[in-house]
C-alpha positions as MATLAB code, in Angstrom:
seq = 'MKWLICLYGIVWREMLRFFNQRSRFLGALVRPLLWLLVFATGFRSALGVAIAPPYETYIPYSLYIIPGLVGMVQLFNAMQSSLSMVYDREMGSMRALLTSPLPRWYLLTCKLLAGIFVSIIQVYAFLGLAWLFGDAMPVLGYLTVFPALIANGILLGSLGLLLSSLIRQLENFAGVMNFVVFPVFFLSSALYPLWKIREGSDLLADICGFNPFTYGVELVRFALYGQFDPVSAAVVVLGGVILLCGAIIGYSPSRGLIRRKAS';
ca = [
     186.358  -97.502   68.673;
     184.067  -95.962   66.095;
     181.093  -97.721   67.751;
     181.982  -96.128   71.069;
     182.539  -92.697   69.453;
     179.065  -92.987   67.923;
     177.467  -93.875   71.238;
     179.295  -91.071   73.055;
     178.313  -88.520   70.371;
     174.622  -89.429   70.433;
     174.425  -89.501   74.263;
     176.365  -86.248   74.559;
     174.136  -84.519   72.022;
     171.021  -85.628   73.922;
     172.499  -84.491   77.246;
     173.343  -81.040   75.766;
     169.837  -80.731   74.416;
     168.352  -81.710   77.729;
     170.405  -79.286   79.838;
     169.779  -76.465   77.381;
     166.068  -76.999   77.663;
     165.543  -76.074   81.326;
     161.783  -75.989   80.884;
     161.878  -79.644   79.896;
     163.670  -80.611   83.096;
     161.295  -78.497   85.268;
     158.282  -79.901   83.486;
     159.531  -83.424   84.131;
     159.714  -82.680   87.856;
     156.603  -80.487   88.296;
     154.235  -83.031   86.797;
     154.882  -85.893   89.257;
     155.426  -83.498   92.215;
     151.933  -82.100   91.690;
     150.499  -85.622   91.869;
     152.557  -86.347   94.965;
     151.966  -83.152   96.860;
     148.404  -82.359   95.807;
     146.729  -85.678   94.918;
     148.455  -87.923   97.441;
     148.431  -85.462  100.307;
     144.678  -85.654  100.540;
     144.947  -89.355  101.276;
     148.203  -89.266  103.304;
     146.593  -89.633  106.748;
     143.300  -91.103  105.687;
     144.239  -93.938  103.444;
     146.639  -96.834  103.632;
     147.088  -99.174  100.658;
     147.148 -102.876  101.384;
     149.561 -104.663   99.167;
     151.075 -108.097   98.994;
     154.480 -109.033  100.478;
     157.325 -108.068  100.375;
     155.781 -104.783  101.508;
     154.183 -103.885  104.788;
     150.530 -104.785  105.136;
     149.621 -101.095  104.860;
     151.776  -98.247  103.585;
     150.909  -94.561  103.103;
     149.312  -93.866   99.756;
     151.987  -91.251   98.941;
     154.675  -94.010   99.146;
     152.568  -96.362   97.056;
     152.303  -94.029   94.107;
     155.950  -92.988   93.985;
     156.839  -95.931   91.701;
     153.896  -95.000   89.507;
     155.153  -91.421   89.360;
     158.624  -92.709   88.479;
     156.997  -94.561   85.592;
     155.273  -91.274   84.633;
     158.593  -89.516   84.477;
     160.057  -92.189   82.221;
     156.942  -92.371   80.058;
     156.758  -88.674   79.335;
     160.546  -88.563   78.750;
     160.066  -91.366   76.199;
     157.388  -89.345   74.510;
     159.544  -86.227   74.583;
     162.358  -88.173   72.952;
     159.915  -89.401   70.371;
     158.853  -85.821   69.655;
     162.450  -84.738   69.225;
     163.057  -87.574   66.755;
     160.035  -86.468   64.668;
     161.420  -82.913   64.751;
     164.905  -84.135   63.820;
     163.441  -86.083   60.934;
     161.584  -83.041   59.580;
     164.734  -80.940   59.900;
     166.866  -83.555   58.195;
     169.332  -84.287   61.062;
     167.736  -87.701   61.787;
     168.051  -88.716   58.169;
     171.721  -87.676   58.192;
     172.313  -89.781   61.295;
     170.731  -92.858   59.798;
     172.851  -92.598   56.683;
     176.106  -93.033   58.722;
     178.221  -96.155   57.981;
     177.199  -97.896   61.218;
     174.201 -100.262   61.177;
     170.825  -98.665   61.604;
     169.861 -100.878   64.557;
     172.901  -99.681   66.384;
     172.140  -96.034   65.762;
     168.607  -96.422   66.992;
     169.816  -98.333   70.017;
     172.270  -95.547   70.830;
     169.374  -93.036   70.569;
     167.340  -95.250   72.901;
     170.182  -95.436   75.437;
     170.628  -91.672   75.349;
     166.974  -91.191   76.193;
     167.199  -93.699   79.011;
     170.201  -91.886   80.479;
     168.260  -88.644   80.519;
     165.192  -90.218   82.057;
     167.257  -91.782   84.903;
     168.623  -88.327   85.768;
     165.043  -87.004   85.946;
     163.880  -89.969   88.085;
     166.644  -89.543   90.718;
     165.970  -85.779   90.825;
     162.294  -86.562   91.515;
     163.157  -89.166   94.156;
     165.442  -86.669   95.832;
     162.691  -84.020   95.943;
     160.189  -86.611   97.247;
     162.706  -87.461  100.003;
     162.946  -83.773  100.980;
     159.133  -83.679  101.256;
     159.136  -86.580  103.632;
     158.339  -89.461  101.233;
     161.537  -91.421  101.602;
     162.007  -94.929  100.252;
     164.421  -97.487  101.805;
     168.019  -96.279  101.323;
     169.073  -99.503   99.559;
     166.135  -99.080   97.208;
     167.777  -96.078   95.577;
     170.504  -98.405   94.340;
     168.492 -101.553   93.589;
     166.069  -99.555   91.490;
     168.710  -98.603   88.954;
     168.520 -101.828   86.843;
     164.756 -101.628   86.947;
     164.908  -98.092   85.572;
     167.094  -99.274   82.700;
     164.710 -102.107   81.875;
     161.626  -99.893   82.118;
     163.399  -97.240   80.132;
     164.049  -99.719   77.299;
     160.360 -100.652   77.219;
     159.032  -97.082   77.194;
     161.848  -95.721   75.022;
     161.236  -98.447   72.442;
     157.561  -97.463   72.430;
     158.574  -93.865   71.738;
     160.840  -94.989   68.933;
     158.092  -97.019   67.359;
     155.674  -94.135   67.551;
     158.146  -91.724   66.013;
     158.548  -94.109   63.016;
     154.747  -93.979   62.544;
     154.116  -90.274   63.007;
     154.662  -88.419   59.730;
     154.062  -84.866   60.920;
     154.923  -82.967   64.073;
     151.356  -81.683   64.367;
     150.008  -85.227   64.874;
     152.008  -85.715   68.087;
     149.344  -84.071   70.325;
     146.826  -86.760   69.300;
     149.345  -89.484   70.132;
     149.807  -87.981   73.644;
     146.047  -88.138   74.217;
     145.367  -91.564   72.759;
     148.525  -93.422   73.870;
     150.193  -91.826   76.903;
     147.177  -91.194   79.120;
     145.494  -94.629   78.587;
     148.873  -96.343   79.138;
     149.319  -94.492   82.443;
     145.813  -94.585   83.874;
     145.086  -98.189   82.819;
     147.812  -99.545   85.066;
     148.645 -100.065   88.693;
     150.466  -96.776   88.960;
     147.766  -95.165   91.091;
     145.846  -98.110   92.605;
     146.614 -101.776   93.213;
     145.094 -104.230   90.790;
     143.030 -105.857   93.523;
     141.479 -102.487   94.340;
     140.655 -101.867   90.634;
     139.113 -105.348   90.433;
     136.685 -104.437   93.255;
     135.228 -101.862   90.892;
     135.522 -103.658   87.528;
     136.913 -106.959   86.522;
     137.177 -105.846   82.889;
     139.192 -102.801   83.787;
     141.482 -104.915   86.016;
     141.992 -107.367   83.156;
     142.930 -104.485   80.831;
     145.417 -103.190   83.381;
     146.845 -106.690   83.675;
     147.548 -106.774   79.914;
     149.219 -103.371   80.014;
     153.037 -103.711   79.885;
     153.379 -100.405   81.744;
     151.768 -102.075   84.743;
     154.637 -104.559   84.895;
     157.174 -101.775   84.447;
     155.700  -99.966   87.471;
     155.639 -103.193   89.543;
     159.213 -103.868   88.597;
     160.229 -100.453   89.865;
     158.029 -100.798   92.978;
     159.636 -104.137   93.956;
     163.125 -102.788   93.239;
     162.579  -99.744   95.450;
     162.046 -102.168   98.315;
     165.126 -104.233   97.434;
     163.077 -107.042   95.844;
     162.974 -108.619   92.425;
     159.800 -109.550   90.535;
     160.755 -112.097   87.838;
     157.343 -112.044   86.078;
     157.385 -108.252   85.713;
     161.021 -108.307   84.589;
     160.286 -110.942   81.924;
     157.298 -108.979   80.564;
     159.233 -105.750   80.504;
     162.285 -107.142   78.786;
     160.240 -109.073   76.261;
     158.018 -106.119   75.535;
     161.047 -103.863   75.104;
     162.670 -106.243   72.652;
     159.472 -106.561   70.565;
     158.886 -102.782   70.476;
     162.529 -102.076   69.590;
     162.417 -104.604   66.729;
     159.262 -102.907   65.525;
     160.955  -99.494   65.667;
     163.946 -100.788   63.689;
     161.604 -102.189   61.048;
     159.724  -98.873   61.016;
     162.940  -96.991   60.236;
     164.004  -99.494   57.581;
     164.370  -97.905   54.116;
     162.818 -100.914   52.450;
     159.857 -101.490   54.782;
     159.419  -98.423   56.981;
     158.701  -94.719   56.744;
     161.140  -93.890   53.971;
     159.567  -96.349   51.619;
     156.029  -95.094   52.428;
     157.066  -91.488   51.776;
     158.685  -92.497   48.478;
     155.492  -94.231   47.464;
];
């Protein structure tokens, strides 16, 4: 029972913080909507994207980038959660949480699940707005994408946890946004298919192929069409487990941040 109470308390606290920060919710929606309505509209009637089965031979570009924008929502939410953890650590509330009787790995996993829950709310709000603007995905896809969102949320949320264990001061977070978030997003298949990128540069396509975010986007893209991509799922799950283990080690008093500060 105490394990469930802990999970409920952490998730509820994150939800209260999210709903009390309306600008955070609006920012999470405005960013992908600008890409969808401004960037994609210019190509809506002039460009179709050829992609492999199970999709149609050509689909509107606006529909192609929706999974990439879903990944953007989850990526920026993961970074926002990372920022809040750095802030909580400076204020002392994070340290108080980690000194509770429950295992540290469980507390960090609860924090991760809370961030995933918030990101899924933002994703479905974005998909609803995209549907209102005429960019509707298959109806079944709104259900089949849910497990993919959880898996992708674990990958990106674990990345945020790992970064928060490495960032010592809140002022350093802007540099992390520039040198981590934007390369992760742009060096992926979120905006263009890998075969299209390879037409311009084989090296850039190979870099995108090694980017775990690419597989997270593809997992969401397949799921929105009611399909399952086992390769992407394996990479996302394995990457999430590795990053989460790294974050747990980073928050370990004997090997992580606390020990470095004491030194």
